[in-house]
Backbone bond lengths (Angstrom), bond angles and torsions (degrees), N, CA, C in turn:
res aa  C-N    CA-C-N  psi(-1)  N-CA   C-N-CA  omega(-1)  CA-C   N-CA-C  phi
1 M - - - 1.466 - - 1.531 108.65 -
2 S 1.348 116.38 120.21 1.476 121.84 -176.08 1.510 111.36 -91.49
3 E 1.340 116.06 126.61 1.456 121.03 179.88 1.525 109.71 -132.87
4 L 1.319 115.28 139.94 1.470 120.39 -176.95 1.539 108.98 -143.84
5 L 1.331 116.20 138.28 1.453 120.78 175.66 1.538 108.51 -124.90
6 I 1.323 116.50 116.63 1.460 123.37 176.97 1.502 107.59 -98.68
7 K 1.325 116.41 114.98 1.472 120.83 -170.00 1.534 111.35 -107.58
8 N 1.334 115.21 143.10 1.462 124.34 167.82 1.523 114.70 63.70
9 G 1.338 116.37 24.82 1.474 118.93 178.23 1.517 111.86 -83.31
10 Q 1.303 116.03 157.62 1.448 122.51 174.07 1.527 107.71 -90.44
11 V 1.325 116.32 105.43 1.453 122.47 -165.37 1.561 110.35 -95.56
12 F 1.340 114.43 131.25 1.457 121.42 173.37 1.523 108.76 -121.56
13 D 1.326 115.86 118.54 1.455 122.58 -179.18 1.523 108.58 -146.07
14 P 1.333 118.54 83.87 1.486 121.56 -172.59 1.515 113.78 -56.57
15 I 1.320 117.84 -37.25 1.477 119.44 -177.46 1.519 111.04 -61.97
16 N 1.320 117.01 -33.45 1.459 120.86 179.74 1.541 112.69 -102.06
17 S 1.330 116.23 16.86 1.473 123.55 175.28 1.538 112.37 57.81
18 I 1.318 115.17 36.13 1.488 120.77 175.39 1.517 107.44 -103.03
19 N 1.310 117.07 118.09 1.465 121.07 -172.68 1.527 111.27 -128.72
20 G 1.333 115.02 77.96 1.453 120.39 176.20 1.521 114.67 84.93
21 D 1.320 118.14 17.62 1.465 120.63 178.27 1.520 110.60 -70.47
22 I 1.330 116.57 141.25 1.468 121.19 174.26 1.520 107.64 -83.39
23 M 1.350 116.50 119.04 1.449 119.06 -176.60 1.523 110.64 -159.89
24 D 1.329 114.29 170.50 1.455 120.97 177.90 1.527 109.83 -100.56
25 I 1.315 115.36 146.21 1.461 122.13 177.15 1.532 108.42 -122.05
26 A 1.326 116.54 121.77 1.457 121.68 178.56 1.524 109.61 -104.41
27 I 1.318 116.82 135.96 1.448 120.91 -178.71 1.541 108.29 -128.88
28 K 1.332 114.52 130.45 1.477 120.80 -179.02 1.506 108.52 -134.18
29 N 1.347 116.13 121.70 1.460 122.05 -178.77 1.530 112.17 53.22
30 G 1.343 114.72 41.27 1.449 120.27 176.40 1.513 115.90 79.30
31 K 1.318 118.32 6.25 1.474 120.90 178.42 1.505 111.10 -126.47
32 I 1.351 115.31 146.34 1.485 120.70 178.99 1.538 108.58 -74.90
33 V 1.326 114.80 130.76 1.483 120.69 -178.37 1.530 108.59 -133.93
34 D 1.324 116.95 171.46 1.461 121.90 171.57 1.509 109.07 -63.37
35 D 1.346 116.50 138.37 1.483 118.69 -175.64 1.532 112.58 -64.16
36 V 1.336 117.64 -20.11 1.482 119.15 -179.32 1.518 111.41 -73.28
37 S 1.355 116.91 -12.95 1.472 118.72 -175.20 1.534 112.65 -93.25
38 I 1.342 117.93 -0.27 1.446 117.90 178.89 1.529 109.59 -106.44
39 S 1.311 115.40 157.41 1.457 121.38 -172.45 1.532 110.94 -79.16
40 P 1.339 117.21 160.72 1.468 121.13 177.30 1.534 112.68 -64.85
41 D 1.336 116.59 -15.28 1.458 121.13 -178.76 1.536 112.21 -87.88
42 A 1.316 118.08 3.55 1.463 120.03 -178.62 1.521 110.27 -63.58
43 K 1.324 115.57 147.96 1.463 120.72 176.26 1.511 108.92 -67.31
44 V 1.336 117.36 133.80 1.474 122.48 -178.71 1.514 111.66 -112.84
45 I 1.335 116.16 130.27 1.451 121.91 174.51 1.533 107.58 -114.53
46 D 1.304 115.71 121.94 1.480 120.20 176.15 1.521 108.74 -84.03
47 A 1.332 116.44 107.65 1.465 122.24 -176.93 1.498 112.28 -101.65
48 S 1.305 117.49 24.79 1.476 120.78 176.63 1.515 110.79 -53.30
49 S 1.326 117.69 135.55 1.484 124.39 -179.87 1.518 112.52 65.51
50 M 1.333 116.28 17.87 1.462 120.41 179.92 1.532 109.57 -121.76
51 I 1.321 115.59 154.13 1.465 122.04 176.39 1.519 110.61 -91.36
52 V 1.318 115.92 133.53 1.448 121.69 175.13 1.537 107.11 -117.18
53 M 1.349 115.60 125.68 1.475 118.54 -178.39 1.536 108.34 -144.77
54 P 1.342 116.59 157.31 1.473 119.99 -178.16 1.529 111.13 -58.99
55 G 1.280 117.39 -33.60 1.476 121.97 -179.45 1.501 106.76 165.31
56 G 1.317 117.60 124.29 1.447 120.26 -178.32 1.523 112.68 -68.44
57 V 1.322 116.23 143.06 1.471 122.21 175.42 1.516 107.74 -120.44
58 D 1.311 117.25 115.37 1.467 122.17 176.03 1.520 107.08 -93.76
59 A 1.339 116.52 105.69 1.475 121.41 -174.64 1.516 111.88 -79.00
60 H 1.313 118.32 -8.52 1.485 120.24 -179.65 1.518 108.76 -149.55
61 S 1.322 115.24 105.06 1.456 119.36 174.74 1.542 107.64 -144.44
62 H 1.308 115.66 176.94 1.449 120.82 175.23 1.534 107.94 -132.21
63 I 1.323 115.88 99.93 1.454 120.26 -172.45 1.516 113.07 -122.18
64 A 1.328 117.56 -9.32 1.475 120.02 -175.55 1.520 109.95 -159.67
65 G 1.312 116.44 157.86 1.449 120.21 173.64 1.535 114.08 102.40
66 S 1.331 114.79 -168.04 1.466 120.96 -167.13 1.499 113.72 -64.91
67 K 1.345 119.00 -40.92 1.465 119.04 -176.63 1.525 111.32 -71.58
68 V 1.314 116.91 -33.79 1.477 121.75 177.72 1.541 108.88 -65.97
69 N 1.317 115.86 -43.64 1.458 118.95 -179.02 1.525 112.22 -72.28
70 S 1.337 116.83 -27.39 1.459 119.09 170.87 1.532 110.35 -63.13
71 G 1.300 115.84 -39.17 1.462 120.52 176.09 1.498 112.94 -63.02
72 R 1.339 115.78 -38.41 1.474 119.76 177.72 1.532 110.68 -66.52
73 I 1.330 117.23 -36.35 1.473 119.98 177.97 1.519 110.12 -67.69
74 M 1.334 117.22 -36.22 1.459 120.58 -179.52 1.526 112.15 -73.02
75 R 1.345 116.72 -23.45 1.461 121.06 -177.55 1.504 111.17 -125.22
76 P 1.339 120.01 62.41 1.465 121.30 -178.87 1.539 111.79 -59.16
77 D 1.344 116.02 -31.21 1.469 120.64 -179.95 1.504 112.83 -68.86
78 D 1.344 117.07 -18.94 1.458 120.80 -176.90 1.523 112.41 -63.75
79 G 1.312 116.38 -27.01 1.472 120.18 179.86 1.494 113.36 -65.47
80 R 1.343 117.55 -12.71 1.453 119.92 179.58 1.545 111.62 -96.65
81 S 1.336 116.12 3.25 1.478 119.36 177.62 1.516 109.42 -108.39
82 G 1.330 114.86 163.93 1.476 119.80 176.88 1.507 114.53 58.62
83 I 1.310 116.00 32.54 1.481 119.99 -175.35 1.523 110.90 -76.11
84 E 1.333 115.98 129.72 1.453 123.41 173.64 1.511 106.34 -127.92
85 K 1.334 116.87 124.09 1.463 121.00 -176.47 1.520 111.68 -70.54
86 R 1.322 114.03 153.52 1.467 119.77 174.25 1.523 109.38 -64.40
87 N 1.324 116.49 144.43 1.459 120.28 171.05 1.527 108.94 -133.21
88 R 1.290 118.27 -169.68 1.457 119.83 -173.12 1.548 112.17 -71.03
89 I 1.345 117.18 -10.38 1.459 121.08 -179.73 1.522 112.43 -111.43
90 T 1.325 117.43 -46.06 1.451 120.93 -172.35 1.529 112.05 -109.69
91 R 1.333 115.25 156.41 1.453 123.58 176.12 1.532 108.94 -82.79
92 P 1.344 118.00 164.91 1.471 119.49 -178.92 1.550 111.29 -69.03
93 C 1.317 115.58 142.72 1.444 121.67 -179.16 1.539 110.87 -119.07
94 S 1.301 116.07 151.22 1.466 120.90 174.41 1.507 109.13 -158.59
95 G 1.338 114.92 164.73 1.467 119.98 175.54 1.492 112.08 98.73
96 Y 1.337 113.92 146.66 1.453 121.60 177.72 1.530 109.65 -125.44
97 T 1.344 116.34 -57.44 1.463 120.92 178.15 1.537 109.61 -63.77
98 V 1.328 116.85 -49.73 1.448 123.83 174.99 1.529 107.92 -130.51
99 P 1.328 118.04 95.17 1.473 119.62 -178.97 1.535 111.53 -63.81
100 N 1.319 115.51 159.92 1.462 118.23 174.35 1.531 109.72 -72.29
101 T 1.330 115.23 172.15 1.467 119.34 -172.37 1.530 112.38 -60.47
102 F 1.320 117.19 -39.00 1.459 118.95 179.54 1.513 111.46 -63.39
103 A 1.319 115.87 -44.88 1.480 120.73 -178.81 1.535 110.11 -64.00
104 M 1.341 117.78 -35.00 1.482 119.42 178.22 1.527 110.14 -53.12
105 G 1.310 116.66 -48.94 1.466 121.25 -176.22 1.503 112.16 -70.61
106 Y 1.352 116.46 -48.68 1.472 119.54 -175.83 1.524 111.26 -63.66
107 R 1.333 117.69 -43.58 1.467 120.01 -175.11 1.527 110.90 -71.71
108 Y 1.334 117.81 -36.39 1.461 118.05 174.35 1.524 111.37 -64.17
109 A 1.343 116.09 -41.62 1.458 120.18 179.11 1.537 111.40 -60.85
110 K 1.322 116.45 -40.02 1.458 120.54 178.33 1.523 112.36 -61.64
111 L 1.333 116.51 -29.12 1.449 122.21 179.28 1.536 112.40 -82.50
112 G 1.335 116.81 -5.59 1.468 119.68 178.42 1.513 113.19 96.68
113 Y 1.319 117.21 9.17 1.477 119.04 178.90 1.529 111.06 -87.81
114 T 1.323 115.68 142.84 1.444 121.28 174.93 1.522 112.71 -117.47
115 T 1.335 117.92 -16.76 1.466 121.32 -177.96 1.519 109.03 -140.82
116 V 1.344 116.41 133.51 1.452 121.86 -179.50 1.518 109.18 -136.10
117 F 1.338 116.63 135.45 1.463 121.80 178.46 1.507 111.32 -106.45
118 E 1.297 117.00 126.15 1.463 123.59 170.70 1.521 106.12 -77.75
119 A 1.341 117.39 121.22 1.454 121.20 -166.36 1.519 115.40 -97.44
120 A 1.303 119.06 16.51 1.491 118.79 -179.96 1.515 109.04 -159.55
121 I 1.338 117.06 86.37 1.467 120.42 178.44 1.520 108.73 -109.77
122 P 1.347 118.68 114.91 1.443 120.15 171.58 1.529 108.44 -71.74
123 I 1.316 118.59 138.36 1.455 121.34 -176.95 1.531 110.22 -56.14
124 L 1.341 117.64 -40.76 1.464 120.84 -176.53 1.516 112.99 -66.93
125 H 1.343 117.20 -19.69 1.460 120.97 -177.09 1.545 111.11 -111.70
126 A 1.301 117.13 13.82 1.461 120.84 -174.78 1.517 111.80 -64.40
127 R 1.330 117.79 -40.49 1.460 119.60 -177.44 1.543 112.22 -59.07
128 H 1.316 115.36 -45.01 1.451 117.53 179.60 1.524 111.65 -68.38
129 T 1.325 117.79 -34.77 1.465 120.46 177.36 1.538 108.64 -60.49
130 H 1.302 117.29 -42.90 1.489 119.57 178.65 1.525 111.22 -67.97
131 E 1.332 116.17 -32.16 1.448 118.55 175.44 1.536 110.79 -62.14
132 E 1.316 116.59 -40.42 1.478 120.42 175.82 1.509 110.85 -68.51
133 F 1.347 117.73 -39.89 1.460 120.04 176.21 1.528 110.64 -52.79
134 G 1.339 115.13 -41.57 1.470 119.32 -176.84 1.515 112.01 -66.86
135 D 1.317 117.11 -17.67 1.468 122.29 -178.06 1.533 111.65 -94.84
136 I 1.344 117.65 -9.97 1.475 121.55 -178.70 1.530 108.70 -90.18
137 P 1.335 117.88 118.93 1.455 119.05 -173.75 1.537 114.02 -82.85
138 I 1.305 115.42 162.96 1.485 128.16 168.12 1.527 113.57 73.15
139 I 1.336 117.12 -58.51 1.495 119.61 -169.85 1.522 110.57 -79.21
140 D 1.349 115.67 154.85 1.461 121.75 168.76 1.527 108.84 -81.73
141 K 1.325 116.22 146.88 1.460 121.49 -176.48 1.530 111.25 -125.52
142 G 1.316 115.72 148.96 1.460 122.18 171.83 1.505 108.76 -150.11
143 G 1.331 116.19 172.43 1.478 116.69 -175.97 1.515 112.45 -146.50
144 L 1.340 113.95 151.92 1.467 122.51 174.44 1.515 107.29 -106.82
145 V 1.335 115.85 134.74 1.473 122.06 -171.52 1.528 110.63 -100.36
146 L 1.329 114.69 136.41 1.475 121.08 -176.07 1.553 110.79 -75.60
147 F 1.341 115.12 126.55 1.457 120.72 177.45 1.523 113.65 -129.88
148 G 1.318 118.43 -6.66 1.473 120.98 -166.65 1.492 117.61 -66.23
149 S 1.346 118.80 -29.05 1.472 121.08 179.09 1.522 110.82 -125.02
150 N 1.310 115.58 28.53 1.453 121.62 -179.25 1.542 110.16 -77.59
151 W 1.326 117.53 134.63 1.463 120.20 -176.52 1.535 112.04 -60.20
152 Q 1.335 116.86 -44.89 1.474 118.73 -178.71 1.533 111.01 -63.21
153 V 1.325 116.32 -35.35 1.451 120.38 177.83 1.532 110.27 -64.63
154 M 1.326 117.05 -47.40 1.457 119.33 -178.52 1.510 112.46 -67.03
155 E 1.321 117.62 -33.20 1.478 119.86 176.73 1.531 110.07 -65.76
156 A 1.312 118.39 -43.20 1.463 121.87 178.89 1.515 111.36 -65.34
157 V 1.336 116.81 -38.75 1.440 121.70 177.98 1.538 111.05 -65.95
158 R 1.332 116.56 -41.55 1.467 121.21 178.41 1.536 110.67 -61.49
159 E 1.336 115.36 -35.77 1.483 120.48 179.43 1.528 111.77 -83.19
160 N 1.346 116.16 -3.86 1.472 121.19 -175.81 1.538 111.85 53.43
161 D 1.334 114.09 40.45 1.483 120.61 -178.99 1.537 108.15 -107.52
162 I 1.329 115.70 87.53 1.466 119.92 -176.23 1.522 111.93 -69.07
163 E 1.342 117.61 -33.03 1.476 119.39 177.76 1.503 110.79 -65.10
164 K 1.327 116.37 -40.26 1.487 120.37 177.58 1.529 109.23 -64.33
165 L 1.324 116.13 -41.98 1.468 120.13 179.31 1.522 110.22 -63.92
166 A 1.320 117.73 -43.27 1.474 121.13 178.75 1.526 110.28 -61.63
167 A 1.326 117.17 -40.17 1.458 121.34 179.38 1.543 110.49 -63.73
168 Y 1.327 115.50 -39.92 1.470 118.73 179.39 1.529 110.46 -67.37
169 I 1.354 117.09 -41.68 1.461 119.75 178.73 1.518 109.35 -62.02
170 A 1.337 117.15 -44.13 1.456 120.25 -179.70 1.530 110.83 -59.63
171 W 1.333 116.19 -42.83 1.456 119.14 176.64 1.519 111.44 -63.36
172 G 1.341 116.17 -45.66 1.458 119.71 -176.99 1.518 112.81 -61.55
173 L 1.333 116.36 -42.03 1.457 120.28 179.72 1.537 110.53 -68.14
174 S 1.339 116.50 -37.62 1.456 118.97 178.56 1.524 111.27 -68.84
175 A 1.334 116.58 -44.27 1.456 120.11 -178.18 1.538 112.41 -66.89
176 S 1.316 117.04 -33.71 1.457 119.92 -178.76 1.514 114.00 -96.83
177 R 1.336 116.64 -3.02 1.472 122.36 -175.71 1.527 110.47 56.00
178 G 1.343 115.89 43.49 1.451 121.79 -179.93 1.506 112.11 -92.40
179 Y 1.338 115.09 168.46 1.455 120.32 -176.23 1.523 112.56 -106.03
180 G 1.345 116.64 -28.96 1.443 118.72 -175.93 1.516 112.96 -160.25
181 V 1.347 114.91 177.91 1.473 122.66 -175.91 1.517 109.79 -93.34
182 K 1.341 115.76 124.80 1.464 122.07 173.50 1.508 109.68 -111.22
183 I 1.324 116.33 136.24 1.453 122.54 179.03 1.513 108.27 -126.33
184 V 1.333 116.96 119.03 1.464 121.39 179.45 1.531 109.69 -116.23
185 N 1.329 116.19 120.67 1.468 120.59 176.90 1.539 109.80 42.80
186 P 1.346 117.40 61.35 1.452 119.80 -171.58 1.523 113.73 -52.14
187 G 1.342 114.32 128.76 1.447 121.84 -176.38 1.534 113.47 80.77
188 G 1.309 116.92 -24.14 1.468 119.49 -178.34 1.504 113.62 -70.02
189 G 1.337 117.20 -30.82 1.451 119.97 177.36 1.525 113.52 -64.51
190 E 1.327 114.92 -39.56 1.465 120.06 175.94 1.520 110.40 -68.11
191 A 1.330 117.73 -42.66 1.460 120.87 179.67 1.521 110.68 -64.14
192 W 1.328 117.76 -35.10 1.455 121.99 -179.86 1.523 112.20 -60.77
193 G 1.333 116.12 -31.28 1.470 119.60 177.23 1.518 113.03 -61.99
194 F 1.320 116.56 -18.59 1.463 121.89 177.83 1.508 111.51 -109.40
195 G 1.328 116.49 19.02 1.461 120.63 179.01 1.503 113.84 72.82
196 K 1.331 116.49 22.91 1.468 120.68 -177.15 1.526 109.69 -126.19
197 N 1.323 115.79 -173.97 1.455 122.25 174.29 1.525 106.59 -152.00
198 V 1.312 117.17 176.55 1.454 120.47 170.94 1.529 106.73 -105.83
199 S 1.316 116.02 140.04 1.477 119.04 -174.56 1.534 112.64 -101.41
200 G 1.332 115.80 4.56 1.468 118.98 179.64 1.509 110.15 -179.26
201 L 1.342 115.36 -178.55 1.452 120.83 -175.38 1.511 113.39 -70.35
202 H 1.322 117.84 -19.14 1.465 119.07 -171.77 1.528 112.61 -114.38
203 D 1.313 117.08 11.21 1.468 120.03 171.27 1.535 109.48 -69.70
204 T 1.304 116.44 150.51 1.452 120.76 177.51 1.519 110.24 -88.43
205 V 1.322 117.20 131.65 1.460 121.81 177.85 1.507 109.22 -74.97
206 P 1.366 119.06 129.05 1.468 121.38 -177.89 1.516 112.05 -52.74
207 N 1.335 115.86 133.03 1.464 125.01 172.13 1.518 115.48 76.38
208 F 1.347 117.96 -4.00 1.471 118.69 -175.80 1.517 113.43 -122.78
209 D 1.303 118.57 -11.06 1.478 121.78 177.40 1.520 111.89 52.63
210 V 1.326 115.69 40.91 1.486 121.21 171.56 1.511 107.67 -130.61
211 T 1.321 116.70 164.60 1.450 121.74 179.47 1.506 110.64 -116.33
212 P 1.341 118.65 159.63 1.475 120.15 174.92 1.524 112.41 -54.73
213 A 1.337 117.63 -37.48 1.453 120.81 179.70 1.525 110.84 -61.12
214 E 1.319 116.20 -41.77 1.491 120.41 179.17 1.502 111.53 -67.35
215 I 1.338 116.65 -38.66 1.460 120.90 178.28 1.526 110.53 -62.75
216 I 1.324 115.85 -47.12 1.466 121.20 -178.83 1.520 111.91 -61.42
217 T 1.334 116.45 -49.35 1.471 119.34 -176.96 1.516 110.26 -69.10
218 G 1.346 118.64 -35.81 1.453 121.22 177.51 1.507 112.59 -63.08
219 L 1.336 116.30 -46.43 1.464 120.46 178.85 1.531 110.99 -66.94
220 A 1.318 117.07 -37.54 1.473 119.36 177.46 1.524 111.11 -62.25
221 K 1.327 117.32 -45.16 1.458 120.28 179.41 1.520 111.39 -63.66
222 A 1.336 117.47 -42.72 1.450 120.09 179.00 1.508 111.77 -65.97
223 N 1.330 116.37 -37.99 1.481 122.26 177.34 1.523 110.47 -58.96
224 E 1.339 116.14 -44.53 1.477 119.89 -179.33 1.524 111.31 -74.39
225 M 1.303 117.85 -31.36 1.458 121.80 176.36 1.521 110.37 -61.69
226 L 1.338 116.12 -36.60 1.463 121.73 179.45 1.506 113.81 -82.56
227 H 1.333 116.89 -9.46 1.477 122.24 -178.03 1.538 110.17 54.85
228 L 1.321 115.56 44.48 1.474 119.50 179.26 1.538 108.93 -67.23
229 P 1.333 115.75 152.63 1.474 118.63 -177.03 1.510 114.69 -71.10
230 H 1.333 117.31 -15.69 1.457 122.04 -176.64 1.512 107.87 -120.45
231 S 1.346 117.00 137.40 1.474 120.18 172.38 1.529 108.35 -67.81
232 I 1.337 116.84 165.46 1.459 119.24 174.41 1.533 108.84 -55.15
233 H 1.291 116.00 139.53 1.461 122.33 -177.80 1.521 106.12 -108.75
234 L 1.329 116.85 106.37 1.468 120.60 -163.97 1.520 113.83 -114.01
235 H 1.308 115.17 123.10 1.475 123.79 168.72 1.538 104.56 -95.21
236 C 1.334 116.31 105.56 1.449 120.66 -170.40 1.528 113.42 -65.16
237 N 1.320 115.78 158.47 1.460 120.10 172.54 1.533 110.33 -62.07
238 L 1.328 114.80 148.60 1.470 123.55 177.38 1.513 113.45 64.74
239 L 1.324 117.58 17.86 1.477 119.40 178.36 1.530 108.92 -59.02
240 G 1.325 115.21 132.85 1.457 120.87 179.26 1.520 114.04 91.31
241 K 1.317 118.25 -5.61 1.456 120.86 179.73 1.554 108.64 -100.76
242 P 1.338 116.39 146.21 1.484 119.84 179.42 1.520 111.35 -55.13
243 G 1.339 115.59 135.05 1.467 119.77 177.83 1.515 114.81 82.16
244 N 1.346 116.70 5.54 1.467 118.59 -175.72 1.544 113.20 -68.94
245 Y 1.324 116.22 -12.44 1.471 117.95 179.82 1.516 110.98 -60.65
246 K 1.348 116.68 -29.99 1.459 119.07 178.93 1.528 110.33 -64.08
247 T 1.316 117.08 -41.15 1.448 120.67 177.28 1.507 111.70 -65.04
248 T 1.349 116.80 -39.17 1.447 121.90 178.85 1.533 111.41 -61.94
249 I 1.338 115.98 -46.50 1.460 120.33 179.93 1.524 110.49 -64.01
250 E 1.351 116.02 -41.77 1.461 120.32 179.25 1.541 110.73 -64.11
251 T 1.312 116.55 -34.92 1.466 121.12 179.27 1.546 109.53 -66.30
252 M 1.321 116.91 -43.53 1.447 120.58 179.18 1.527 112.05 -62.43
253 K 1.346 115.33 -39.78 1.469 119.65 178.15 1.516 111.12 -67.01
254 L 1.337 115.25 -32.87 1.459 121.92 -179.16 1.532 111.65 -58.33
255 L 1.336 115.87 -31.53 1.457 120.67 -172.80 1.524 113.16 -97.63
256 E 1.346 117.68 0.63 1.461 120.10 -175.44 1.533 112.75 -62.94
257 H 1.338 116.66 -29.64 1.456 118.82 -175.05 1.536 113.36 -85.91
258 I 1.334 118.09 -5.91 1.442 120.79 -178.40 1.529 109.72 -84.31
259 K 1.314 116.80 122.94 1.448 121.48 -176.50 1.521 109.88 -75.34
260 P 1.309 118.60 121.65 1.474 119.49 179.34 1.502 113.21 -71.70
261 G 1.333 115.30 145.68 1.459 119.96 -179.86 1.515 111.50 -79.03
262 M 1.344 117.49 -15.34 1.456 123.98 176.87 1.520 107.14 -161.03
263 D 1.334 116.54 -179.54 1.464 119.67 177.78 1.505 109.89 -56.44
264 R 1.329 117.14 130.82 1.455 120.34 -178.92 1.526 110.77 -130.47
265 Q 1.333 114.97 154.28 1.452 122.81 173.18 1.516 108.86 -125.46
266 V 1.309 116.93 153.32 1.461 120.86 176.03 1.534 107.71 -70.10
267 V 1.315 116.99 128.11 1.455 121.49 -177.23 1.526 110.03 -121.26
268 H 1.317 116.74 129.15 1.458 123.45 173.61 1.516 110.36 59.94
């Protein structure tokens, strides 16, 4: 019979409205129980100055897919760092800037995470992303699918056809096995193909006669129409450029009039 007592940890458990309380957690046969029900011989872990949580969820990471592999191509020498040899339990690990797939899972697990979301899956590269997911041990994986500069999205937005846009999102998430809508520099990806960018929410995207503001609001409306479990996950225009906070604030105000399909929080 396995018994464990974790003492003096700072506990975070949102479902049970526990937000940083210092308390003990007793575990018996893999389940949390009242500490009075375990024996004095239980293994004790002193978690003073440590966080105790049911399992960390990283809602935005980059652990698999095309952008991660582009990083590996840019840093071929990185594979010779962070080397951990294979043993009877774990597979070999390597990498520091971009760890290999095995290290992704093991290192996240060591940090207390149980679930990690890859935050940028192109539909055309979704199959390989899932192939990498299958190679990452221990943690649960999910992904957000890129829609912000997609031609079909911009065509539906230009036509102001939110039902058509919602249908395309539904197909895209089903085809890619994604969890939610990701928008990166909306319209800017398409402009980049012509050596350009968009400088704000109201610039016109080349060849499509739509603006980033229209793309964002259209995708937000379609997202709520579908009652997706995740709000739109938005990488704002001009991110990383001086003064971009003005665009971020304007973007948040842009969405204030859209009625949420369920309780929502601002993400990214």
